[in-house]
Phi, psi and omega in degrees: 000136179278071184301133176259134170276171177306138190281330183248106177264107185267142175228134184272123179225182187292342181255005174115199181284134175238160175233153174254117170290179186287341178274001179092353184274134173287130185223151179300134176306150179291323184229124183235122196238138168294155166308141174304139170264120181264124171235113182059242183251033178219161173218160173225141180220128188252133182220139179272110183253108180272069184292146183295341180277318180183163177293140177230159181237129178249128178233106180269138179232152180183192174255162173238129183241145178053023179060015176216347178254122181259138177236099175302144178234334178206161175225121183267135182256121174247141168230127187058029182082353183264133177301128174257312180197163170237129174264126183273131184238140177248112185229150173269355182106142173224153180305130178301327176284357175258001183301312195292329193257331195242350190280334193235133174219140171271131180206133176270084191277336176264001177061039183252011179079001176256144177289122169262179191240133179236122189234130182277121181240359176200152172231162180213173179286353193300314009269044182298155161229166186244141184228170169233147187231142174220130181264140183275131179251100179305330184295322175258348187055038174234162183263121182261130181286137176239070180308337183287344177268338195296318178288316189297314189261044175241141179167212178272319183214133178249109185240136176251150186230102177294340188277323175259357180056048177232163181233127188239143182233120174258148169191171183276129179271330176199192180298333185231021178216146174240165181227158171220120175257132173238130191238160171221166181277139169208111186058044178065029171219152178280110174266139182276131180265319178204166179220132177226137177235145184218142177129223177270099177266146171310121188289327176286320175301317188276332186242351175054237191253034182298132181298141167091356191251324193287351174293338181266003194290323186287325190261335189225085184285351187227158179220155172285131182190155171244119175250126183244119181248131183248146179247154171267193180294338184266357176090012173272137175293129178245340179207143175223133178235127185241125176247117181280069172197156172161178188199137003284159179195142171282110190303329187295332184272351188274113182300339177294345183272358176256149190246346180301127163085359179283128178277097185289351179278358184266121181214162167083192184267134179245122181242129174219106181071226179272012177255128179240122182246150175239113181255145165220114186057042177078005177250133179290115182267319186203140178233133178233124178237122172265115178269125185056048184305145176295143183287146175290135178298000000 
């Protein structure tokens, strides 16, 4: 599975927080925030936003609970010191000490060359996070809330690829599995291209009724595997590929570590309908399923 590290690796130096762009040159981070100022049960945090249209100032405000949990409620956007708009934020709470470094990010989400805004709204022990998004509209010079993106683009890491114009979101799916969802824009909405799970997957869900495998169902309900689903423009799964390998995974749960019941004479490719299985010494290496295959002319 193509694990992604955090896209932005931050380093503190004498001129502030720096990021390393794709061409290797160091550049000042687009959003740099002062430490949040806490007054009683409320906070305010001022950030300089080096937006590509013009310098902006963001002022995040909200409440503080238990002295350590911040709930942002609004972000005031100022241009040349004058209010431009106020963004309403719904948050389940984020660590107060994470606000300065993690709560705001500039990201060109729709690949139009303008900085959009990503706001951290919740954290978990997963270590997944939840985000809210605003797309910058050059015609009006304002940020447009896009609540339709919030759930789709929440997880551990959100990465944009300007070359393929795709957005990938990785996150923890369970204690022992991760997933990656990849999207692209179609008519001003995000359409899913693929979904991939990797790690300890449920044996029955991943392999269905594959011959020679169900015998392990009772004693080994999971296996190390990577499952990739591909989607069409209507959001239907058109192809699914399951490879019985992957990491991370508990080796004790991997059915391939057991030899009981494996038909070692089974080798090569087995085709049945829209399903193609590849076996090696009785062990299923890969299963590919094609849904609604095109009919021959």
